[in-house]
C-alpha positions in Angstrom: 3.2 -12.1 -12.5 6.4 -13.4 -11.0 5.7 -14.5 -7.4 8.2 -15.8 -4.9 8.2 -16.8 -1.3 9.4 -14.2 1.2 10.4 -14.2 4.8 7.4 -14.5 7.1 8.6 -11.6 9.2 7.0 -9.4 6.5 3.6 -11.1 6.7 0.8 -10.0 8.9 -1.3 -13.1 8.3 -4.4 -12.7 10.3 -3.8 -10.3 13.1 -4.9 -7.2 11.7 -5.7 -5.0 12.5 -3.5 14.2 -9.7 -3.7 16.8 -11.4 -0.7 17.3 -13.8 0.4 20.4 -11.9 0.6 18.6 -8.5 -1.4 16.5 -6.2 -2.1 18.7 -3.1 -5.4 19.9 -4.5 -6.5 16.7 -6.0 -8.2 13.6 -4.8 -7.5 10.0 -5.6 -9.8 7.2 -6.8 -10.1 6.2 -3.1 -12.6 8.9 -2.4 -15.0 7.1 -4.7 -14.1 3.6 -3.6 -14.3 3.9 0.2 -18.0 3.2 0.6 -18.0 0.5 -2.1 -15.0 -1.2 -0.5 -16.6 -1.2 2.9 -19.7 -2.9 1.5 -17.7 -5.5 -0.3 -15.5 -6.4 2.7 -17.2 -8.1 5.6 -14.9 -6.7 8.2 -16.0 -3.1 7.6 -12.3 -2.1 7.8 -11.2 1.5 8.0 -9.2 2.1 4.9 -7.6 5.4 5.8 -5.5 5.7 8.9 -5.6 9.0 10.8 -2.3 10.7 11.1 -1.2 11.2 14.7 1.6 13.6 14.0 1.2 17.2 15.2 2.3 20.1 13.0 5.3 20.5 15.3 6.1 16.8 14.9 5.8 17.1 11.1 8.2 20.1 11.0 10.7 18.2 13.1 10.4 15.2 10.8 11.0 17.4 7.7 14.2 18.9 9.3 15.5 15.4 10.0 15.1 14.2 6.4 18.2 14.3 4.2 18.4 16.9 1.4 17.9 14.1 -1.1 14.6 13.0 0.5 13.4 16.6 0.8 14.2 17.0 -2.9 12.1 14.0 -3.8 9.2 15.5 -1.8 9.5 18.9 -3.5 9.5 17.3 -7.0 6.5 15.1 -6.1 4.6 18.2 -4.9 5.5 20.1 -8.1 3.9 17.3 -10.1 7.1 16.1 -11.6 7.0 12.5 -12.7 10.8 11.8 -12.5 11.2 10.1 -9.2 13.1 6.8 -9.5 12.2 3.6 -7.6 15.4 3.9 -5.6 14.7 7.5 -4.6 11.2 6.6 -3.4 12.4 3.5 -1.5 15.2 5.6 0.1 12.6 8.2 1.2 10.3 5.6 2.7 13.3 3.9 4.4 14.2 7.2 6.1 10.6 7.7 7.2 10.7 4.3 8.8 14.1 4.9 10.5 12.7 8.1 11.9 9.7 6.3 13.3 7.1 8.0 11.1 6.0 4.8 9.5 6.3 1.1 10.5 8.3 -1.6 8.9 5.1 -3.1 7.6 4.2 0.3 6.0 7.6 0.4 4.4 7.4 -3.1 3.0 3.8 -2.4 1.7 5.0 0.7 -0.3 8.2 -0.6 -1.8 9.0 0.3 -5.4 10.9 -2.9 -6.3 8.3 -5.5 -5.5 4.8 -6.0 -3.9 4.2 -8.1 -0.8 1.1 -10.1 -1.3 -0.7 -11.8 1.7 -1.2 -15.5 1.1 -4.0 -16.1 3.6 -5.0 -15.7 7.2 -5.5 -17.7 10.4 -9.1 -18.4 11.4 -10.4 -18.3 15.0 -9.2 -21.8 15.6 -5.7 -21.1 14.5 -6.1 -22.9 11.1 -4.4 -21.3 8.1 -6.9 -20.4 5.3 -5.3 -19.8 2.0 -6.7 -17.1 -0.3 -7.7 -17.9 -3.9 -4.5 -16.8 -5.6 -6.0 -17.5 -9.0 -7.8 -14.2 -8.7 -4.4 -12.4 -8.9 -4.3 -12.0 -12.6 -1.6 -10.3 -14.6 -4.0 -7.6 -15.6 -4.9 -7.0 -12.0 -1.4 -6.5 -10.7 0.6 -5.7 -13.8 3.4 -8.1 -12.7 5.6 -10.7 -14.2 4.2 -14.2 -14.5 5.8 -16.9 -12.5 5.3 -19.9 -10.2 3.6 -19.6 -6.8 5.4 -21.5 -4.1 3.6 -23.0 -1.1 4.4 -20.3 1.5 2.4 -18.1 3.9 3.5 -15.0 2.0 4.5 -14.0 -1.5 6.4 -11.3 -3.2 5.9 -10.2 -6.7 8.5 -8.5 -9.0 7.2 -5.4 -10.8 7.3 -5.0 -14.6 9.8 -2.3 -15.7 7.0 -0.2 -17.1 4.8 -0.3 -14.0 6.8 2.5 -12.5 6.1 5.9 -14.2 8.0 8.3 -11.9 4.9 9.2 -9.8 5.0 7.4 -6.4 1.5 8.4 -5.3 0.0 7.2 -8.6 2.0 4.0 -8.0 0.4 3.6 -4.6 -3.1 4.5 -6.0 -2.8 1.7 -8.6 -1.6 -0.8 -6.1 -4.4 0.0 -3.7 -6.9 -0.2 -6.5 -5.6 -3.7 -7.3 -5.9 -4.7 -3.7 -9.4 -3.4 -3.4 -10.4 -5.3 -6.6 -8.9 -8.5 -5.4 -10.5 -8.1 -1.9 -13.9 -7.4 -3.4 -13.6 -10.4 -5.7 -12.8 -12.7 -2.8 -15.6 -11.2 -0.7 -18.0 -12.3 -3.3 -16.6 -15.8 -3.5 -18.8 -18.6 -2.3 -18.4 -22.2 -1.3 -20.4 -25.0 -3.0 -23.1 -24.7 -0.3 -23.5 -21.0 -0.9 -21.7 -19.8 2.2 -19.0 -17.2 2.3 -15.6 -18.6 1.2 -13.5 -16.2 3.1 -14.3 -14.2 6.2 -11.1 -12.4 7.1 -9.5 -9.8 4.8 -7.4 -8.0 7.3 -4.1 -8.9 5.7 -5.2 -7.2 2.5 -6.8 -4.3 4.3 -3.5 -3.8 6.2 -1.7 -3.4 2.9 -4.2 -0.8 1.8 -4.0 1.1 5.1 -0.2 1.2 4.9 -0.2 2.6 1.4 -2.8 5.2 2.3 -1.0 6.1 5.5 2.3 6.8 3.6 0.4 8.8 0.9 -1.3 10.9 3.6 2.0 11.5 5.4 3.6 12.8 2.2 0.7 15.2 1.6 0.8 16.3 5.3 4.6 17.0 4.9 3.8 19.1 1.8 1.3 21.2 3.8 3.5 21.5 6.8 6.4 22.6 4.5 4.3 25.3 2.9 3.0 26.6 6.2 6.5 26.8 7.7 7.9 28.5 4.6 10.5 25.8 4.3 
């Protein structure tokens, strides 16, 4: 994987909080992983954020989206795997601009690179670096590169890691984050104690991806109900 440093404004270091014919009737791998992930991560994090938008708010959001973004949503709902990274990024940027998702959500779901948390601050304010050696090429499907000494990293995606299906892309990224988090939750110090005790930066990435995926599905449902 090709990892580079990135601006710390994108880092939340320690404070942390389908079927081929379409995805609306399907479930992702997360339905099977939720219980296992909770057991693996000591913080017992909630991995799916509840949407707070009302149906009226969702309809208003749909009307505010550009025709290009509405077209992306329609193609995704139809199960077409022809969405480009630029189209997906533009849709998410619009959702951010309209206040539907946060900047952290947008950065977590980008189609051009992944933001990878480098560690967290403990209760004494000391920075604890994660074991980055657990980020293998197989796990993240990224370019290989050097890791600079920075609080946060970004990783460029391989050209073949995008297959035109944004929700599948998010599922794969979340699966990688779950796997990495679980591996670190099992890591021990030489004396047998837990090596890491805060996984909120990783969990926040998972939550952001799931939030955006859920919002897309809610917009599909709202569009159908409104006959748009």
